[in-house]
PDB file with SEQRES, HELIX, SHEET and CRYST1 records, atoms N, CA, C and O in Angstrom:
SEQRES   1 A   81  MET SER LYS ILE SER THR PRO ALA GLU ALA ALA ALA ILE          
SEQRES   2 A   81  PRO ARG ARG LYS THR ALA LEU PRO LYS PHE LEU THR ILE          
SEQRES   3 A   81  ALA GLU LEU ILE ALA ALA THR LYS ILE SER ARG GLN THR          
SEQRES   4 A   81  ILE SER ARG LYS LEU LYS LEU GLY GLU ILE PRO HIS VAL          
SEQRES   5 A   81  LYS MET GLY SER ARG ILE LEU ILE PRO ALA SER PHE LEU          
SEQRES   6 A   81  ILE ASP LEU GLU ASN ALA ALA TRP SER THR THR LYS GLN          
SEQRES   7 A   81  ARG ILE GLY                                                  
HELIX    1 AA1 PRO A    7  ALA A   12  1                                   6    
HELIX    2 AA2 ILE A   26  THR A   33  1                                   8    
HELIX    3 AA3 ARG A   37  LYS A   45  1                                   9    
HELIX    4 AA4 ALA A   62  ILE A   80  1                                  19    
SHEET    1 AA1 3 PHE A  23  LEU A  24  0                                        
SHEET    2 AA1 3 ARG A  57  PRO A  61 -1                                        
SHEET    3 AA1 3 VAL A  52  MET A  54 -1                                        
CRYST1    1.000    1.000    1.000  90.00  90.00  90.00 P 1           1          
ATOM      1  N   MET A   1      -3.013   2.476  21.525  1.00  0.00           N  
ATOM      2  CA  MET A   1      -4.284   2.013  20.939  1.00  0.00           C  
ATOM      3  C   MET A   1      -5.381   2.347  21.890  1.00  0.00           C  
ATOM      4  O   MET A   1      -5.214   2.151  23.094  1.00  0.00           O  
ATOM      5  N   SER A   2      -6.491   2.838  21.426  1.00  0.00           N  
ATOM      6  CA  SER A   2      -7.611   3.186  22.305  1.00  0.00           C  
ATOM      7  C   SER A   2      -8.420   1.942  22.683  1.00  0.00           C  
ATOM      8  O   SER A   2      -8.477   0.957  21.947  1.00  0.00           O  
ATOM      9  N   LYS A   3      -9.015   2.028  23.814  1.00  0.00           N  
ATOM     10  CA  LYS A   3      -9.787   0.919  24.310  1.00  0.00           C  
ATOM     11  C   LYS A   3     -11.243   1.052  23.874  1.00  0.00           C  
ATOM     12  O   LYS A   3     -11.807   2.144  23.940  1.00  0.00           O  
ATOM     13  N   ILE A   4     -11.850  -0.026  23.436  1.00  0.00           N  
ATOM     14  CA  ILE A   4     -13.248  -0.007  22.996  1.00  0.00           C  
ATOM     15  C   ILE A   4     -14.097  -0.352  24.213  1.00  0.00           C  
ATOM     16  O   ILE A   4     -13.883  -1.393  24.835  1.00  0.00           O  
ATOM     17  N   SER A   5     -15.043   0.490  24.560  1.00  0.00           N  
ATOM     18  CA  SER A   5     -15.771   0.263  25.785  1.00  0.00           C  
ATOM     19  C   SER A   5     -17.227  -0.058  25.575  1.00  0.00           C  
ATOM     20  O   SER A   5     -17.849  -0.609  26.483  1.00  0.00           O  
ATOM     21  N   THR A   6     -17.820   0.256  24.414  1.00  0.00           N  
ATOM     22  CA  THR A   6     -19.212   0.019  24.200  1.00  0.00           C  
ATOM     23  C   THR A   6     -19.447  -0.682  22.869  1.00  0.00           C  
ATOM     24  O   THR A   6     -18.639  -0.553  21.949  1.00  0.00           O  
ATOM     25  N   PRO A   7     -20.597  -1.456  22.753  1.00  0.00           N  
ATOM     26  CA  PRO A   7     -20.855  -2.065  21.489  1.00  0.00           C  
ATOM     27  C   PRO A   7     -20.943  -1.049  20.329  1.00  0.00           C  
ATOM     28  O   PRO A   7     -20.529  -1.355  19.212  1.00  0.00           O  
ATOM     29  N   ALA A   8     -21.486   0.163  20.595  1.00  0.00           N  
ATOM     30  CA  ALA A   8     -21.591   1.188  19.566  1.00  0.00           C  
ATOM     31  C   ALA A   8     -20.160   1.561  19.055  1.00  0.00           C  
ATOM     32  O   ALA A   8     -19.984   1.762  17.853  1.00  0.00           O  
ATOM     33  N   GLU A   9     -19.205   1.651  19.896  1.00  0.00           N  
ATOM     34  CA  GLU A   9     -17.856   1.982  19.531  1.00  0.00           C  
ATOM     35  C   GLU A   9     -17.283   0.828  18.645  1.00  0.00           C  
ATOM     36  O   GLU A   9     -16.599   1.072  17.651  1.00  0.00           O  
ATOM     37  N   ALA A  10     -17.576  -0.370  19.028  1.00  0.00           N  
ATOM     38  CA  ALA A  10     -17.055  -1.555  18.270  1.00  0.00           C  
ATOM     39  C   ALA A  10     -17.700  -1.560  16.837  1.00  0.00           C  
ATOM     40  O   ALA A  10     -17.034  -1.851  15.843  1.00  0.00           O  
ATOM     41  N   ALA A  11     -19.004  -1.230  16.781  1.00  0.00           N  
ATOM     42  CA  ALA A  11     -19.702  -1.220  15.488  1.00  0.00           C  
ATOM     43  C   ALA A  11     -19.201  -0.114  14.608  1.00  0.00           C  
ATOM     44  O   ALA A  11     -19.304  -0.214  13.385  1.00  0.00           O  
ATOM     45  N   ALA A  12     -18.651   0.961  15.193  1.00  0.00           N  
ATOM     46  CA  ALA A  12     -18.180   2.101  14.423  1.00  0.00           C  
ATOM     47  C   ALA A  12     -16.796   1.862  13.732  1.00  0.00           C  
ATOM     48  O   ALA A  12     -16.398   2.613  12.841  1.00  0.00           O  
ATOM     49  N   ILE A  13     -16.097   0.811  14.169  1.00  0.00           N  
ATOM     50  CA  ILE A  13     -14.829   0.555  13.551  1.00  0.00           C  
ATOM     51  C   ILE A  13     -14.998  -0.020  12.212  1.00  0.00           C  
ATOM     52  O   ILE A  13     -15.731  -0.995  12.044  1.00  0.00           O  
ATOM     53  N   PRO A  14     -14.323   0.565  11.201  1.00  0.00           N  
ATOM     54  CA  PRO A  14     -14.558   0.071   9.799  1.00  0.00           C  
ATOM     55  C   PRO A  14     -14.002  -1.338   9.624  1.00  0.00           C  
ATOM     56  O   PRO A  14     -12.980  -1.715  10.198  1.00  0.00           O  
ATOM     57  N   ARG A  15     -14.713  -2.084   8.815  1.00  0.00           N  
ATOM     58  CA  ARG A  15     -14.281  -3.445   8.439  1.00  0.00           C  
ATOM     59  C   ARG A  15     -13.857  -3.432   6.997  1.00  0.00           C  
ATOM     60  O   ARG A  15     -14.049  -2.446   6.286  1.00  0.00           O  
ATOM     61  N   ARG A  16     -13.265  -4.561   6.555  1.00  0.00           N  
ATOM     62  CA  ARG A  16     -12.769  -4.676   5.226  1.00  0.00           C  
ATOM     63  C   ARG A  16     -13.883  -4.453   4.191  1.00  0.00           C  
ATOM     64  O   ARG A  16     -14.948  -5.063   4.290  1.00  0.00           O  
ATOM     65  N   LYS A  17     -13.645  -3.591   3.211  1.00  0.00           N  
ATOM     66  CA  LYS A  17     -14.634  -3.334   2.175  1.00  0.00           C  
ATOM     67  C   LYS A  17     -14.119  -3.718   0.828  1.00  0.00           C  
ATOM     68  O   LYS A  17     -14.905  -3.779  -0.118  1.00  0.00           O  
ATOM     69  N   THR A  18     -12.851  -3.981   0.679  1.00  0.00           N  
ATOM     70  CA  THR A  18     -12.309  -4.367  -0.583  1.00  0.00           C  
ATOM     71  C   THR A  18     -12.414  -5.856  -0.850  1.00  0.00           C  
ATOM     72  O   THR A  18     -12.314  -6.666   0.072  1.00  0.00           O  
ATOM     73  N   ALA A  19     -12.609  -6.208  -2.077  1.00  0.00           N  
ATOM     74  CA  ALA A  19     -12.730  -7.625  -2.430  1.00  0.00           C  
ATOM     75  C   ALA A  19     -11.335  -8.287  -2.335  1.00  0.00           C  
ATOM     76  O   ALA A  19     -10.317  -7.703  -2.704  1.00  0.00           O  
ATOM     77  N   LEU A  20     -11.343  -9.480  -1.843  1.00  0.00           N  
ATOM     78  CA  LEU A  20     -10.091 -10.262  -1.748  1.00  0.00           C  
ATOM     79  C   LEU A  20     -10.000 -11.260  -2.932  1.00  0.00           C  
ATOM     80  O   LEU A  20     -11.022 -11.704  -3.455  1.00  0.00           O  
ATOM     81  N   PRO A  21      -8.799 -11.593  -3.329  1.00  0.00           N  
ATOM     82  CA  PRO A  21      -8.666 -12.663  -4.324  1.00  0.00           C  
ATOM     83  C   PRO A  21      -9.095 -13.971  -3.666  1.00  0.00           C  
ATOM     84  O   PRO A  21      -9.215 -14.024  -2.442  1.00  0.00           O  
ATOM     85  N   LYS A  22      -9.318 -14.981  -4.410  1.00  0.00           N  
ATOM     86  CA  LYS A  22      -9.708 -16.275  -3.847  1.00  0.00           C  
ATOM     87  C   LYS A  22      -8.649 -16.923  -2.993  1.00  0.00           C  
ATOM     88  O   LYS A  22      -8.951 -17.642  -2.040  1.00  0.00           O  
ATOM     89  N   PHE A  23      -7.341 -16.649  -3.359  1.00  0.00           N  
ATOM     90  CA  PHE A  23      -6.246 -17.194  -2.605  1.00  0.00           C  
ATOM     91  C   PHE A  23      -5.242 -16.109  -2.329  1.00  0.00           C  
ATOM     92  O   PHE A  23      -5.120 -15.146  -3.086  1.00  0.00           O  
ATOM     93  N   LEU A  24      -4.503 -16.278  -1.206  1.00  0.00           N  
ATOM     94  CA  LEU A  24      -3.452 -15.346  -0.810  1.00  0.00           C  
ATOM     95  C   LEU A  24      -2.128 -16.071  -0.772  1.00  0.00           C  
ATOM     96  O   LEU A  24      -2.051 -17.255  -0.445  1.00  0.00           O  
ATOM     97  N   THR A  25      -1.088 -15.335  -1.113  1.00  0.00           N  
ATOM     98  CA  THR A  25       0.277 -15.897  -0.933  1.00  0.00           C  
ATOM     99  C   THR A  25       0.641 -15.670   0.523  1.00  0.00           C  
ATOM    100  O   THR A  25      -0.066 -14.964   1.243  1.00  0.00           O  
ATOM    101  N   ILE A  26       1.742 -16.267   0.959  1.00  0.00           N  
ATOM    102  CA  ILE A  26       2.250 -16.079   2.297  1.00  0.00           C  
ATOM    103  C   ILE A  26       2.561 -14.619   2.541  1.00  0.00           C  
ATOM    104  O   ILE A  26       2.259 -14.069   3.600  1.00  0.00           O  
ATOM    105  N   ALA A  27       3.178 -13.994   1.529  1.00  0.00           N  
ATOM    106  CA  ALA A  27       3.537 -12.558   1.690  1.00  0.00           C  
ATOM    107  C   ALA A  27       2.298 -11.682   1.831  1.00  0.00           C  
ATOM    108  O   ALA A  27       2.311 -10.719   2.598  1.00  0.00           O  
ATOM    109  N   GLU A  28       1.216 -12.002   1.098  1.00  0.00           N  
ATOM    110  CA  GLU A  28      -0.030 -11.245   1.233  1.00  0.00           C  
ATOM    111  C   GLU A  28      -0.691 -11.446   2.617  1.00  0.00           C  
ATOM    112  O   GLU A  28      -1.251 -10.518   3.200  1.00  0.00           O  
ATOM    113  N   LEU A  29      -0.602 -12.697   3.117  1.00  0.00           N  
ATOM    114  CA  LEU A  29      -1.144 -12.993   4.474  1.00  0.00           C  
ATOM    115  C   LEU A  29      -0.355 -12.244   5.551  1.00  0.00           C  
ATOM    116  O   LEU A  29      -0.932 -11.724   6.507  1.00  0.00           O  
ATOM    117  N   ILE A  30       0.964 -12.196   5.386  1.00  0.00           N  
ATOM    118  CA  ILE A  30       1.801 -11.435   6.317  1.00  0.00           C  
ATOM    119  C   ILE A  30       1.422 -10.001   6.324  1.00  0.00           C  
ATOM    120  O   ILE A  30       1.267  -9.392   7.383  1.00  0.00           O  
ATOM    121  N   ALA A  31       1.266  -9.432   5.118  1.00  0.00           N  
ATOM    122  CA  ALA A  31       0.931  -7.962   5.018  1.00  0.00           C  
ATOM    123  C   ALA A  31      -0.466  -7.700   5.620  1.00  0.00           C  
ATOM    124  O   ALA A  31      -0.668  -6.659   6.247  1.00  0.00           O  
ATOM    125  N   ALA A  32      -1.398  -8.589   5.449  1.00  0.00           N  
ATOM    126  CA  ALA A  32      -2.721  -8.381   5.919  1.00  0.00           C  
ATOM    127  C   ALA A  32      -2.886  -8.544   7.413  1.00  0.00           C  
ATOM    128  O   ALA A  32      -3.699  -7.866   8.040  1.00  0.00           O  
ATOM    129  N   THR A  33      -2.088  -9.472   7.993  1.00  0.00           N  
ATOM    130  CA  THR A  33      -2.234  -9.754   9.430  1.00  0.00           C  
ATOM    131  C   THR A  33      -1.155  -9.243  10.310  1.00  0.00           C  
ATOM    132  O   THR A  33      -1.359  -9.146  11.520  1.00  0.00           O  
ATOM    133  N   LYS A  34       0.011  -8.901   9.767  1.00  0.00           N  
ATOM    134  CA  LYS A  34       1.177  -8.458  10.542  1.00  0.00           C  
ATOM    135  C   LYS A  34       1.688  -9.604  11.407  1.00  0.00           C  
ATOM    136  O   LYS A  34       2.347  -9.363  12.419  1.00  0.00           O  
ATOM    137  N   ILE A  35       1.401 -10.823  11.034  1.00  0.00           N  
ATOM    138  CA  ILE A  35       1.911 -12.022  11.727  1.00  0.00           C  
ATOM    139  C   ILE A  35       3.275 -12.361  11.095  1.00  0.00           C  
ATOM    140  O   ILE A  35       3.418 -12.275   9.876  1.00  0.00           O  
ATOM    141  N   SER A  36       4.224 -12.724  11.864  1.00  0.00           N  
ATOM    142  CA  SER A  36       5.561 -12.991  11.320  1.00  0.00           C  
ATOM    143  C   SER A  36       5.564 -14.202  10.369  1.00  0.00           C  
ATOM    144  O   SER A  36       4.749 -15.118  10.479  1.00  0.00           O  
ATOM    145  N   ARG A  37       6.511 -14.159   9.445  1.00  0.00           N  
ATOM    146  CA  ARG A  37       6.720 -15.265   8.501  1.00  0.00           C  
ATOM    147  C   ARG A  37       6.954 -16.581   9.237  1.00  0.00           C  
ATOM    148  O   ARG A  37       6.452 -17.634   8.845  1.00  0.00           O  
ATOM    149  N   GLN A  38       7.737 -16.487  10.323  1.00  0.00           N  
ATOM    150  CA  GLN A  38       8.067 -17.701  11.075  1.00  0.00           C  
ATOM    151  C   GLN A  38       6.818 -18.323  11.713  1.00  0.00           C  
ATOM    152  O   GLN A  38       6.652 -19.543  11.702  1.00  0.00           O  
ATOM    153  N   THR A  39       5.940 -17.475  12.270  1.00  0.00           N  
ATOM    154  CA  THR A  39       4.709 -17.970  12.916  1.00  0.00           C  
ATOM    155  C   THR A  39       3.815 -18.582  11.808  1.00  0.00           C  
ATOM    156  O   THR A  39       3.287 -19.676  12.007  1.00  0.00           O  
ATOM    157  N   ILE A  40       3.635 -17.934  10.687  1.00  0.00           N  
ATOM    158  CA  ILE A  40       2.788 -18.444   9.621  1.00  0.00           C  
ATOM    159  C   ILE A  40       3.373 -19.742   9.110  1.00  0.00           C  
ATOM    160  O   ILE A  40       2.618 -20.694   8.912  1.00  0.00           O  
ATOM    161  N   SER A  41       4.641 -19.836   8.889  1.00  0.00           N  
ATOM    162  CA  SER A  41       5.261 -21.092   8.414  1.00  0.00           C  
ATOM    163  C   SER A  41       5.052 -22.208   9.430  1.00  0.00           C  
ATOM    164  O   SER A  41       4.769 -23.340   9.039  1.00  0.00           O  
ATOM    165  N   ARG A  42       5.182 -21.922  10.714  1.00  0.00           N  
ATOM    166  CA  ARG A  42       4.944 -22.940  11.727  1.00  0.00           C  
ATOM    167  C   ARG A  42       3.504 -23.441  11.744  1.00  0.00           C  
ATOM    168  O   ARG A  42       3.249 -24.638  11.873  1.00  0.00           O  
ATOM    169  N   LYS A  43       2.551 -22.488  11.608  1.00  0.00           N  
ATOM    170  CA  LYS A  43       1.152 -22.834  11.581  1.00  0.00           C  
ATOM    171  C   LYS A  43       0.761 -23.601  10.341  1.00  0.00           C  
ATOM    172  O   LYS A  43      -0.096 -24.482  10.399  1.00  0.00           O  
ATOM    173  N   LEU A  44       1.389 -23.273   9.205  1.00  0.00           N  
ATOM    174  CA  LEU A  44       1.185 -24.050   7.946  1.00  0.00           C  
ATOM    175  C   LEU A  44       1.674 -25.471   8.164  1.00  0.00           C  
ATOM    176  O   LEU A  44       0.964 -26.419   7.828  1.00  0.00           O  
ATOM    177  N   LYS A  45       2.883 -25.646   8.725  1.00  0.00           N  
ATOM    178  CA  LYS A  45       3.434 -26.963   8.930  1.00  0.00           C  
ATOM    179  C   LYS A  45       2.566 -27.788   9.908  1.00  0.00           C  
ATOM    180  O   LYS A  45       2.405 -28.994   9.725  1.00  0.00           O  
ATOM    181  N   LEU A  46       2.023 -27.147  10.919  1.00  0.00           N  
ATOM    182  CA  LEU A  46       1.160 -27.835  11.876  1.00  0.00           C  
ATOM    183  C   LEU A  46      -0.289 -28.104  11.370  1.00  0.00           C  
ATOM    184  O   LEU A  46      -1.083 -28.784  12.021  1.00  0.00           O  
ATOM    185  N   GLY A  47      -0.584 -27.542  10.193  1.00  0.00           N  
ATOM    186  CA  GLY A  47      -1.900 -27.729   9.635  1.00  0.00           C  
ATOM    187  C   GLY A  47      -2.968 -26.776  10.197  1.00  0.00           C  
ATOM    188  O   GLY A  47      -4.160 -26.995   9.979  1.00  0.00           O  
ATOM    189  N   GLU A  48      -2.561 -25.742  10.904  1.00  0.00           N  
ATOM    190  CA  GLU A  48      -3.472 -24.783  11.510  1.00  0.00           C  
ATOM    191  C   GLU A  48      -3.960 -23.739  10.540  1.00  0.00           C  
ATOM    192  O   GLU A  48      -4.961 -23.072  10.800  1.00  0.00           O  
ATOM    193  N   ILE A  49      -3.268 -23.584   9.417  1.00  0.00           N  
ATOM    194  CA  ILE A  49      -3.667 -22.706   8.343  1.00  0.00           C  
ATOM    195  C   ILE A  49      -3.889 -23.541   7.128  1.00  0.00           C  
ATOM    196  O   ILE A  49      -2.955 -24.195   6.664  1.00  0.00           O  
ATOM    197  N   PRO A  50      -5.134 -23.554   6.559  1.00  0.00           N  
ATOM    198  CA  PRO A  50      -5.404 -24.375   5.391  1.00  0.00           C  
ATOM    199  C   PRO A  50      -4.625 -23.777   4.202  1.00  0.00           C  
ATOM    200  O   PRO A  50      -4.459 -22.564   4.076  1.00  0.00           O  
ATOM    201  N   HIS A  51      -4.157 -24.697   3.339  1.00  0.00           N  
ATOM    202  CA  HIS A  51      -3.399 -24.243   2.178  1.00  0.00           C  
ATOM    203  C   HIS A  51      -3.290 -25.314   1.123  1.00  0.00           C  
ATOM    204  O   HIS A  51      -3.497 -26.497   1.394  1.00  0.00           O  
ATOM    205  N   VAL A  52      -2.970 -24.900  -0.058  1.00  0.00           N  
ATOM    206  CA  VAL A  52      -2.684 -25.814  -1.162  1.00  0.00           C  
ATOM    207  C   VAL A  52      -1.322 -25.456  -1.728  1.00  0.00           C  
ATOM    208  O   VAL A  52      -0.913 -24.295  -1.700  1.00  0.00           O  
ATOM    209  N   LYS A  53      -0.645 -26.424  -2.224  1.00  0.00           N  
ATOM    210  CA  LYS A  53       0.660 -26.159  -2.877  1.00  0.00           C  
ATOM    211  C   LYS A  53       0.525 -26.362  -4.307  1.00  0.00           C  
ATOM    212  O   LYS A  53       0.092 -27.422  -4.761  1.00  0.00           O  
ATOM    213  N   MET A  54       0.901 -25.325  -5.076  1.00  0.00           N  
ATOM    214  CA  MET A  54       0.863 -25.385  -6.548  1.00  0.00           C  
ATOM    215  C   MET A  54       2.296 -25.231  -7.005  1.00  0.00           C  
ATOM    216  O   MET A  54       2.810 -24.113  -7.026  1.00  0.00           O  
ATOM    217  N   GLY A  55       2.953 -26.306  -7.370  1.00  0.00           N  
ATOM    218  CA  GLY A  55       4.388 -26.233  -7.660  1.00  0.00           C  
ATOM    219  C   GLY A  55       5.143 -25.828  -6.433  1.00  0.00           C  
ATOM    220  O   GLY A  55       5.089 -26.520  -5.417  1.00  0.00           O  
ATOM    221  N   SER A  56       5.857 -24.710  -6.498  1.00  0.00           N  
ATOM    222  CA  SER A  56       6.581 -24.298  -5.320  1.00  0.00           C  
ATOM    223  C   SER A  56       5.858 -23.209  -4.519  1.00  0.00           C  
ATOM    224  O   SER A  56       6.365 -22.725  -3.507  1.00  0.00           O  
ATOM    225  N   ARG A  57       4.669 -22.836  -4.990  1.00  0.00           N  
ATOM    226  CA  ARG A  57       3.916 -21.798  -4.313  1.00  0.00           C  
ATOM    227  C   ARG A  57       2.936 -22.372  -3.315  1.00  0.00           C  
ATOM    228  O   ARG A  57       2.336 -23.419  -3.557  1.00  0.00           O  
ATOM    229  N   ILE A  58       2.776 -21.705  -2.217  1.00  0.00           N  
ATOM    230  CA  ILE A  58       1.793 -22.071  -1.217  1.00  0.00           C  
ATOM    231  C   ILE A  58       0.684 -21.012  -1.268  1.00  0.00           C  
ATOM    232  O   ILE A  58       0.955 -19.816  -1.162  1.00  0.00           O  
ATOM    233  N   LEU A  59      -0.570 -21.465  -1.430  1.00  0.00           N  
ATOM    234  CA  LEU A  59      -1.706 -20.547  -1.534  1.00  0.00           C  
ATOM    235  C   LEU A  59      -2.649 -20.822  -0.381  1.00  0.00           C  
ATOM    236  O   LEU A  59      -2.968 -21.977  -0.096  1.00  0.00           O  
ATOM    237  N   ILE A  60      -3.096 -19.767   0.284  1.00  0.00           N  
ATOM    238  CA  ILE A  60      -4.011 -19.840   1.425  1.00  0.00           C  
ATOM    239  C   ILE A  60      -5.380 -19.303   0.962  1.00  0.00           C  
ATOM    240  O   ILE A  60      -5.455 -18.217   0.388  1.00  0.00           O  
ATOM    241  N   PRO A  61      -6.431 -20.044   1.206  1.00  0.00           N  
ATOM    242  CA  PRO A  61      -7.764 -19.498   0.846  1.00  0.00           C  
ATOM    243  C   PRO A  61      -8.048 -18.206   1.585  1.00  0.00           C  
ATOM    244  O   PRO A  61      -7.763 -18.080   2.776  1.00  0.00           O  
ATOM    245  N   ALA A  62      -8.619 -17.238   0.858  1.00  0.00           N  
ATOM    246  CA  ALA A  62      -8.940 -15.954   1.473  1.00  0.00           C  
ATOM    247  C   ALA A  62      -9.995 -16.118   2.563  1.00  0.00           C  
ATOM    248  O   ALA A  62     -10.116 -15.282   3.457  1.00  0.00           O  
ATOM    249  N   SER A  63     -10.753 -17.207   2.474  1.00  0.00           N  
ATOM    250  CA  SER A  63     -11.771 -17.481   3.545  1.00  0.00           C  
ATOM    251  C   SER A  63     -11.104 -17.619   4.854  1.00  0.00           C  
ATOM    252  O   SER A  63     -11.732 -17.330   5.873  1.00  0.00           O  
ATOM    253  N   PHE A  64      -9.840 -18.052   4.915  1.00  0.00           N  
ATOM    254  CA  PHE A  64      -9.125 -18.189   6.216  1.00  0.00           C  
ATOM    255  C   PHE A  64      -8.960 -16.789   6.858  1.00  0.00           C  
ATOM    256  O   PHE A  64      -9.165 -16.620   8.060  1.00  0.00           O  
ATOM    257  N   LEU A  65      -8.591 -15.807   6.040  1.00  0.00           N  
ATOM    258  CA  LEU A  65      -8.428 -14.448   6.584  1.00  0.00           C  
ATOM    259  C   LEU A  65      -9.770 -13.866   7.022  1.00  0.00           C  
ATOM    260  O   LEU A  65      -9.858 -13.189   8.047  1.00  0.00           O  
ATOM    261  N   ILE A  66     -10.823 -14.138   6.228  1.00  0.00           N  
ATOM    262  CA  ILE A  66     -12.156 -13.689   6.596  1.00  0.00           C  
ATOM    263  C   ILE A  66     -12.583 -14.297   7.928  1.00  0.00           C  
ATOM    264  O   ILE A  66     -13.103 -13.591   8.793  1.00  0.00           O  
ATOM    265  N   ASP A  67     -12.360 -15.648   8.107  1.00  0.00           N  
ATOM    266  CA  ASP A  67     -12.708 -16.339   9.363  1.00  0.00           C  
ATOM    267  C   ASP A  67     -11.889 -15.789  10.534  1.00  0.00           C  
ATOM    268  O   ASP A  67     -12.396 -15.662  11.649  1.00  0.00           O  
ATOM    269  N   LEU A  68     -10.630 -15.469  10.274  1.00  0.00           N  
ATOM    270  CA  LEU A  68      -9.783 -14.903  11.293  1.00  0.00           C  
ATOM    271  C   LEU A  68     -10.340 -13.535  11.756  1.00  0.00           C  
ATOM    272  O   LEU A  68     -10.423 -13.262  12.954  1.00  0.00           O  
ATOM    273  N   GLU A  69     -10.710 -12.701  10.797  1.00  0.00           N  
ATOM    274  CA  GLU A  69     -11.288 -11.369  11.135  1.00  0.00           C  
ATOM    275  C   GLU A  69     -12.592 -11.522  11.916  1.00  0.00           C  
ATOM    276  O   GLU A  69     -12.825 -10.810  12.893  1.00  0.00           O  
ATOM    277  N   ASN A  70     -13.446 -12.461  11.476  1.00  0.00           N  
ATOM    278  CA  ASN A  70     -14.727 -12.656  12.190  1.00  0.00           C  
ATOM    279  C   ASN A  70     -14.513 -13.146  13.584  1.00  0.00           C  
ATOM    280  O   ASN A  70     -15.209 -12.720  14.506  1.00  0.00           O  
ATOM    281  N   ALA A  71     -13.544 -14.056  13.769  1.00  0.00           N  
ATOM    282  CA  ALA A  71     -13.246 -14.514  15.111  1.00  0.00           C  
ATOM    283  C   ALA A  71     -12.741 -13.404  15.998  1.00  0.00           C  
ATOM    284  O   ALA A  71     -13.079 -13.344  17.180  1.00  0.00           O  
ATOM    285  N   ALA A  72     -11.948 -12.541  15.447  1.00  0.00           N  
ATOM    286  CA  ALA A  72     -11.466 -11.378  16.216  1.00  0.00           C  
ATOM    287  C   ALA A  72     -12.573 -10.469  16.624  1.00  0.00           C  
ATOM    288  O   ALA A  72     -12.615 -10.011  17.766  1.00  0.00           O  
ATOM    289  N   TRP A  73     -13.486 -10.190  15.707  1.00  0.00           N  
ATOM    290  CA  TRP A  73     -14.620  -9.304  15.986  1.00  0.00           C  
ATOM    291  C   TRP A  73     -15.565  -9.917  16.990  1.00  0.00           C  
ATOM    292  O   TRP A  73     -16.093  -9.200  17.840  1.00  0.00           O  
ATOM    293  N   SER A  74     -15.798 -11.206  16.927  1.00  0.00           N  
ATOM    294  CA  SER A  74     -16.726 -11.828  17.874  1.00  0.00           C  
ATOM    295  C   SER A  74     -16.098 -11.839  19.283  1.00  0.00           C  
ATOM    296  O   SER A  74     -16.807 -11.702  20.280  1.00  0.00           O  
ATOM    297  N   THR A  75     -14.793 -12.000  19.356  1.00  0.00           N  
ATOM    298  CA  THR A  75     -14.097 -11.943  20.676  1.00  0.00           C  
ATOM    299  C   THR A  75     -14.194 -10.515  21.233  1.00  0.00           C  
ATOM    300  O   THR A  75     -14.420 -10.343  22.431  1.00  0.00           O  
ATOM    301  N   THR A  76     -14.033  -9.524  20.414  1.00  0.00           N  
ATOM    302  CA  THR A  76     -14.149  -8.129  20.828  1.00  0.00           C  
ATOM    303  C   THR A  76     -15.546  -7.883  21.363  1.00  0.00           C  
ATOM    304  O   THR A  76     -15.705  -7.314  22.443  1.00  0.00           O  
ATOM    305  N   LYS A  77     -16.568  -8.307  20.619  1.00  0.00           N  
ATOM    306  CA  LYS A  77     -17.964  -8.062  21.050  1.00  0.00           C  
ATOM    307  C   LYS A  77     -18.268  -8.743  22.356  1.00  0.00           C  
ATOM    308  O   LYS A  77     -19.014  -8.196  23.169  1.00  0.00           O  
ATOM    309  N   GLN A  78     -17.694  -9.969  22.601  1.00  0.00           N  
ATOM    310  CA  GLN A  78     -17.928 -10.655  23.852  1.00  0.00           C  
ATOM    311  C   GLN A  78     -17.304  -9.935  25.031  1.00  0.00           C  
ATOM    312  O   GLN A  78     -17.884  -9.923  26.117  1.00  0.00           O  
ATOM    313  N   ARG A  79     -16.118  -9.323  24.844  1.00  0.00           N  
ATOM    314  CA  ARG A  79     -15.437  -8.628  25.928  1.00  0.00           C  
ATOM    315  C   ARG A  79     -16.177  -7.367  26.312  1.00  0.00           C  
ATOM    316  O   ARG A  79     -16.189  -7.003  27.488  1.00  0.00           O  
ATOM    317  N   ILE A  80     -16.818  -6.664  25.327  1.00  0.00           N  
ATOM    318  CA  ILE A  80     -17.436  -5.385  25.664  1.00  0.00           C  
ATOM    319  C   ILE A  80     -18.918  -5.494  25.874  1.00  0.00           C  
ATOM    320  O   ILE A  80     -19.527  -4.590  26.448  1.00  0.00           O  
ATOM    321  N   GLY A  81     -19.535  -6.604  25.414  1.00  0.00           N  
ATOM    322  CA  GLY A  81     -20.969  -6.707  25.485  1.00  0.00           C  
ATOM    323  C   GLY A  81     -21.396  -7.417  26.670  1.00  0.00           C  
ATOM    324  O   GLY A  81     -22.595  -7.594  26.886  1.00  0.00           O  
TER     325      GLY A  81                                                      
END                                                                             
């Protein structure tokens, strides 16, 4: 993976442009983040990932993924800026 050294390089990295559904399943969150099922399950149980349970399904608000992406980008900008 290449190292980002300037704010211009960070700004040039493409961000999500596709619309997300309002809620994500655990499988969709795993695919989007590449975080293991075990880690996501543990964070759900600890209350670190907001969710609702509809019958046997667990649904995570898409806003959680957006907030996670924004936090990652702000951390990147702080390291290089």
